[in-house]
C-alpha positions as CSV (number, residue, x, y, z in Angstrom):
1,M,92.5,-70.2,2.0
2,G,90.0,-71.2,4.7
3,V,92.7,-72.8,6.8
4,A,95.0,-69.8,6.4
5,L,92.1,-67.5,7.5
6,I,91.5,-69.6,10.6
7,V,95.1,-69.7,11.6
8,L,95.6,-66.0,10.9
9,T,92.5,-65.2,13.0
10,V,93.8,-67.2,16.0
11,V,97.2,-65.6,15.7
12,S,95.8,-62.1,15.4
13,A,93.3,-62.6,18.2
14,G,96.2,-63.3,20.6
15,T,98.6,-60.6,19.4
16,G,98.6,-57.1,20.8
17,Q,99.6,-55.1,23.9
18,L,98.0,-57.9,25.9
19,S,99.4,-61.1,24.5
20,I,97.1,-64.2,24.7
21,P,98.6,-67.6,23.9
22,A,96.9,-69.5,21.0
23,A,95.8,-72.3,23.3
24,E,93.9,-69.8,25.5
25,V,92.4,-68.2,22.4
26,L,91.1,-71.6,21.2
27,G,89.9,-72.5,24.6
28,S,87.9,-69.2,24.9
29,F,86.4,-69.8,21.4
30,A,85.5,-73.4,22.5
31,R,83.8,-72.1,25.7
32,G,81.9,-69.5,23.7
33,W,80.8,-72.2,21.2
34,N,79.7,-74.5,24.0
35,G,77.6,-71.7,25.5
36,F,75.9,-71.1,22.2
37,V,75.1,-74.8,21.4
38,S,73.8,-75.3,25.0
39,S,71.4,-72.3,24.6
40,V,69.9,-73.8,21.5
41,G,69.7,-77.3,22.9
42,A,72.4,-78.9,20.9
43,G,74.8,-79.9,23.7
44,W,76.0,-82.9,21.7
45,M,78.0,-80.5,19.5
46,S,80.1,-79.2,22.4
47,L,83.9,-79.0,22.2
48,P,86.5,-79.6,24.8
49,S,86.8,-76.5,26.9
50,G,90.6,-76.1,26.4
51,A,93.0,-73.9,28.3
52,A,91.6,-71.3,30.7
53,M,92.6,-67.6,30.5
54,T,95.6,-66.7,32.8
55,H,95.1,-62.9,32.6
56,V,92.2,-61.4,34.4
57,N,91.3,-59.2,31.4
58,G,91.9,-61.8,28.7
59,E,88.3,-62.7,28.1
60,A,87.1,-59.1,27.9
61,T,90.0,-58.1,25.6
62,L,89.3,-61.0,23.3
63,W,85.5,-60.8,23.1
64,L,84.9,-57.1,23.4
65,V,87.8,-55.6,21.5
66,R,89.6,-58.0,19.2
67,L,87.0,-60.4,18.0
68,P,84.5,-57.8,16.7
69,R,87.5,-56.1,14.9
70,L,88.6,-59.4,13.4
71,L,85.1,-60.3,12.2
72,M,84.8,-56.8,10.6
73,A,88.1,-57.3,8.9
74,V,86.9,-60.6,7.5
75,L,83.6,-59.1,6.3
76,V,85.2,-56.0,4.8
77,G,87.9,-57.9,3.0
78,A,85.5,-60.4,1.6
79,S,83.1,-57.7,0.4
80,L,85.7,-55.5,-1.3
81,A,87.4,-58.5,-3.0
82,T,84.1,-59.9,-4.2
83,A,83.0,-56.5,-5.5
84,G,86.3,-56.1,-7.3
85,A,86.0,-59.5,-9.0
86,V,82.4,-58.9,-10.1
87,M,83.3,-55.4,-11.3
88,Q,86.1,-56.8,-13.4
89,G,83.8,-59.4,-14.9
90,V,81.0,-57.0,-15.7
91,F,83.2,-54.3,-17.2
92,R,85.5,-57.0,-18.7
93,N,88.4,-54.9,-17.6
94,P,91.3,-55.9,-15.3
95,L,91.7,-52.3,-13.9
96,A,88.2,-52.0,-12.4
97,E,88.1,-51.8,-8.6
98,P,85.8,-50.0,-6.2
99,G,88.6,-47.7,-4.9
100,V,90.4,-47.1,-8.1
101,I,87.4,-45.9,-10.0
102,G,85.9,-43.8,-7.2
103,I,83.1,-46.0,-5.8
104,S,84.7,-46.0,-2.3
105,S,85.0,-42.2,-2.5
106,G,81.3,-41.9,-3.4
107,A,80.4,-44.1,-0.4
108,A,82.6,-42.1,1.9
109,V,80.9,-38.9,0.7
110,G,77.5,-40.3,1.7
111,A,78.9,-41.3,5.1
112,S,80.4,-37.9,5.6
113,A,77.1,-36.2,4.8
114,V,75.4,-38.3,7.6
115,I,78.1,-37.3,10.0
116,V,78.0,-33.5,9.3
117,F,74.2,-33.1,9.0
118,G,73.4,-35.5,11.9
119,L,71.0,-37.6,9.9
120,S,69.4,-40.5,11.9
121,F,66.0,-41.2,10.3
122,A,66.8,-44.8,9.7
123,G,68.5,-45.4,13.1
124,P,71.9,-47.2,12.9
125,L,71.2,-48.1,9.3
126,T,71.3,-44.4,8.2
127,L,75.0,-44.3,7.7
128,P,75.3,-47.6,5.7
129,L,72.3,-46.5,3.7
130,F,73.9,-43.2,2.6
131,A,77.2,-45.0,2.0
132,F,75.4,-47.4,-0.3
133,L,73.6,-44.6,-2.2
134,G,76.9,-42.7,-2.6
135,G,78.6,-45.8,-3.9
136,L,75.7,-46.5,-6.3
137,A,75.8,-43.0,-7.7
138,A,79.5,-43.2,-8.3
139,T,79.1,-46.6,-10.0
140,I,76.4,-45.3,-12.3
141,V,78.5,-42.4,-13.3
142,V,81.5,-44.6,-14.0
143,Y,79.5,-47.1,-16.0
144,T,77.7,-44.6,-18.2
145,S,80.9,-42.7,-18.9
146,A,83.1,-45.6,-19.7
147,R,80.7,-47.3,-22.1
148,A,81.2,-46.6,-25.8
149,D,80.0,-48.6,-28.8
150,G,79.0,-51.5,-26.6
151,R,82.3,-51.9,-24.8
152,T,84.1,-50.4,-21.8
153,E,87.2,-48.3,-22.7
154,V,90.2,-48.7,-20.4
155,V,91.4,-45.2,-20.7
156,T,87.9,-43.8,-20.1
157,L,87.4,-46.0,-17.1
158,V,90.7,-44.9,-15.4
159,L,90.1,-41.2,-16.3
160,T,86.5,-41.4,-15.0
161,G,87.8,-42.9,-11.8
162,I,90.3,-40.1,-11.4
163,A,87.5,-37.5,-11.9
164,V,85.1,-39.3,-9.5
165,N,87.8,-39.5,-6.8
166,A,88.7,-35.8,-7.3
167,I,85.0,-34.8,-6.9
168,G,84.6,-37.1,-3.9
169,G,87.7,-35.7,-2.3
170,A,86.4,-32.1,-2.8
171,A,83.0,-33.1,-1.3
172,I,84.8,-34.7,1.7
173,A,86.9,-31.5,2.1
174,L,83.8,-29.4,2.1
175,F,82.1,-31.5,4.8
176,T,85.4,-31.4,6.8
177,Y,85.2,-27.6,6.6
178,L,81.6,-27.4,7.6
179,G,81.8,-29.9,10.4
180,S,82.7,-29.5,14.1
181,T,86.0,-30.7,15.6
182,Q,84.5,-34.1,16.4
183,E,82.9,-34.4,13.0
184,R,86.2,-33.5,11.3
185,E,88.0,-36.3,13.2
186,Q,85.3,-38.8,12.1
187,I,85.7,-37.7,8.4
188,V,89.5,-38.0,8.6
189,F,88.8,-41.5,9.8
190,W,87.0,-42.3,6.6
191,Q,89.8,-41.0,4.5
192,L,92.5,-43.0,6.3
193,G,90.5,-46.2,6.8
194,S,90.6,-48.0,10.1
195,L,89.0,-50.9,12.0
196,N,89.7,-49.3,15.4
197,G,86.7,-49.0,17.7
198,T,84.6,-51.7,15.9
199,R,81.7,-52.9,18.1
200,W,79.5,-55.9,17.9
201,Q,76.6,-53.6,16.9
202,D,78.6,-52.6,13.8
203,V,79.3,-56.2,12.9
204,T,75.6,-57.2,13.2
205,I,74.7,-54.4,10.7
206,V,77.5,-55.2,8.2
207,A,77.3,-59.0,8.3
208,P,73.8,-59.5,6.7
209,L,74.6,-56.9,4.0
210,V,77.8,-58.6,3.1
211,A,76.2,-62.0,3.2
212,V,73.4,-61.0,0.9
213,G,75.8,-59.3,-1.5
214,V,78.2,-62.2,-1.7
215,V,75.4,-64.8,-2.2
216,V,73.9,-62.7,-5.1
217,C,77.4,-62.4,-6.7
218,L,77.8,-66.2,-6.5
219,L,74.4,-66.6,-8.2
220,L,75.7,-64.3,-11.0
221,S,78.9,-66.4,-11.6
222,A,77.6,-68.5,-14.5
223,D,76.3,-65.4,-16.4
224,L,79.6,-63.6,-15.8
225,D,81.5,-66.6,-17.3
226,L,79.3,-66.3,-20.4
227,L,79.7,-62.5,-20.5
228,A,83.5,-63.0,-20.8
229,L,82.8,-64.5,-24.3
230,G,81.4,-61.1,-25.5
231,E,78.1,-59.3,-25.1
232,R,76.6,-60.6,-28.4
233,Q,77.6,-64.2,-27.7
234,A,76.3,-64.0,-24.1
235,E,72.9,-62.7,-25.5
236,H,72.7,-65.6,-27.9
237,L,73.4,-68.0,-25.0
238,G,70.4,-66.6,-23.0
239,V,72.1,-64.0,-20.8
240,R,70.2,-60.7,-20.4
241,V,73.2,-58.6,-20.4
242,E,71.7,-55.2,-19.3
243,R,69.8,-56.8,-16.5
244,L,73.0,-58.5,-15.4
245,R,74.8,-55.2,-15.4
246,V,72.1,-53.5,-13.4
247,V,72.0,-56.2,-10.7
248,A,75.8,-56.3,-10.6
249,I,76.1,-52.5,-10.2
250,V,73.6,-52.5,-7.3
251,V,75.4,-55.4,-5.6
252,I,78.8,-53.8,-6.0
253,A,77.5,-50.6,-4.5
254,L,75.9,-52.6,-1.6
255,L,79.2,-54.4,-0.8
256,T,81.3,-51.3,-1.1
257,G,78.9,-49.2,0.9
258,A,78.8,-51.9,3.7
259,A,82.6,-52.0,3.7
260,V,83.1,-48.2,3.8
261,A,80.3,-47.4,6.2
262,F,82.1,-48.3,9.4
263,C,85.8,-48.7,8.3
264,G,86.4,-45.8,5.9
265,I,88.2,-46.0,2.5
266,I,90.3,-49.2,2.2
267,G,91.7,-49.3,-1.3
268,F,93.1,-51.8,-3.7
269,V,91.8,-55.0,-1.9
270,G,89.3,-55.4,-4.8
271,L,92.2,-55.0,-7.4
272,V,94.9,-57.2,-5.9
273,V,93.0,-60.2,-4.6
274,P,90.9,-61.1,-7.7
275,H,94.0,-60.9,-9.9
276,L,96.1,-63.2,-7.6
277,M,93.2,-65.6,-7.4
278,R,92.8,-65.5,-11.2
279,M,96.4,-66.3,-11.7
280,L,96.2,-69.3,-9.3
281,L,92.8,-70.7,-10.2
282,G,91.8,-69.4,-13.7
283,P,89.1,-67.0,-14.8
284,G,86.0,-69.2,-14.0
285,H,83.8,-67.1,-11.6
286,R,82.3,-70.2,-9.8
287,L,85.7,-70.7,-8.2
288,L,87.1,-67.2,-8.5
289,L,84.3,-65.4,-6.4
290,P,84.5,-67.6,-3.3
291,A,88.3,-67.7,-3.5
292,S,88.4,-63.9,-3.8
293,A,86.1,-63.5,-0.8
294,L,88.4,-65.8,1.3
295,G,91.5,-64.1,-0.1
296,G,90.2,-60.6,0.7
297,A,89.4,-61.7,4.3
298,V,93.0,-63.1,4.7
299,L,94.6,-60.0,3.2
300,L,92.6,-57.6,5.5
301,V,93.1,-59.6,8.6
302,A,96.9,-59.7,7.9
303,A,96.9,-55.9,7.1
304,D,95.1,-55.2,10.3
305,L,97.6,-57.3,12.3
306,V,100.4,-55.3,10.8
307,A,98.6,-52.0,11.4
308,R,98.2,-52.9,15.1
309,T,101.6,-54.3,15.8
310,V,104.3,-52.8,13.5
311,V,104.6,-49.6,15.6
312,P,104.7,-50.3,19.4
313,N,101.9,-48.6,21.4
314,S,100.5,-47.1,18.2
315,E,98.3,-48.0,15.3
316,L,98.7,-47.3,11.6
317,P,95.7,-46.6,9.3
318,I,94.8,-49.9,7.6
319,G,94.0,-48.0,4.4
320,M,97.7,-46.9,4.2
321,I,98.8,-50.5,4.5
322,T,96.6,-51.7,1.6
323,A,97.6,-48.7,-0.5
324,L,101.3,-49.6,0.0
325,I,100.5,-53.0,-1.3
326,G,98.1,-52.1,-4.0
327,G,99.7,-49.0,-5.4
328,P,102.8,-50.7,-6.9
329,F,100.6,-53.7,-8.0
330,F,98.2,-51.3,-9.9
331,F,101.2,-49.6,-11.6
332,W,102.5,-53.0,-12.7
333,L,99.0,-54.1,-13.9
334,L,98.5,-50.8,-15.8
335,R,101.8,-51.3,-17.7
336,R,101.0,-55.0,-18.3
337,T,97.6,-54.1,-19.7
338,R,99.1,-51.4,-21.9
339,R,101.6,-53.9,-23.4
340,R,99.0,-56.5,-24.1
341,S,96.8,-53.9,-25.8
342,G,99.7,-52.6,-27.9
343,G,99.2,-49.1,-26.4
344,W,96.2,-47.0,-25.6
345,G,96.0,-45.4,-29.1
C-alpha cells in the first residue's frame, strides 16, 4: 500500500492541464529534499538532483497547487479510513462509518456556523475546532441512541444516522439561507466535498490533528481486539470498556472534524476501506488500522485524480466520486449483514 501510494502520488502530481513528466516530478522532489537536509545540516542525506523542469511554471504548479492538494488528500483519506475502522471496532458493527451515521454532517454544521457568523476567536483553528465539536456532538447522539442492553443495535444505528444526517442537512440549509452569496458558495462546498484551493496553511493545521488521532488509534488497537470478544470478556481481561469508548469517540470526532474542516463532506471512505483491508488482512487492529490509513490515502488520491481529469477543463466534486463508489458497496454490505443476522427482526 505504501508503494502504491508513492507511485500514485507521483502520477497525480504530474497529471493535469499542465502535464509534468514523472522524471521531472521526482527531480523536483529530490531538489526540495536536498534543500531541506542542507538547512538542517544533514547534507550527507542528499539525493541526486534528477531531471530539471522544462516548463517555466512547472515548479510553481507542482509546489504551490498540486502538492498541498495531494498531501491533504493523503491526510483526509487516512483520517476518515482510520476513524471508520475504529468506529466499527468500538460499536462492533460493520455499518458504522462517519458519513453514514451523521458525524460528517455534524462536523459540516459546525464549519457552516463559523462561515455564516464570521467566528474567528481562535484564529485559523476556529473552523477545525467547531467542526470537531459538531462531529463530537453527533457521535455522542449516535452512541447513546444506538446502545441498548449493553450492545449496539444495527437498525437503531442506521436509523439514528438517517436522523442525524437529516437534522444536519436542515441546519446546513438554514445557514445557507442566512448567509451571503459568498457564504452560500462556501457552504455548498462543504456539501459537495472538494480539495480544490488547498493551501500549505491548511495542510499545516490538519497534519498534526490527523497525526495525533492516528497515533492514539494505534495505541487503542490491542484493546479493540479484546473488545471484539465481547464487553464482559474484555472487562475480565483488563479493558476499561467505557473509558475506551469515550477516548475512541473523542478521537473519531477529532479525525472526522479535521477531515471535514477544509474539504467538506467526503463520504464512504471510512466504510469501504476498512472492509477491504479486513477482507485482505483479517480483523486484527494492529495491522488493520495502519493498513486502513494507507488504503484511505490511496483511495482519496485516486479519487482526486479522477475528479481533476475525467472531465476536460473542469473538476468534479470528490465527494460525488466517493459516493458513487461507496453507495453500492454500502447497499451490498447492508444486505450481507442482514443475511448473516437472519433478518432484523
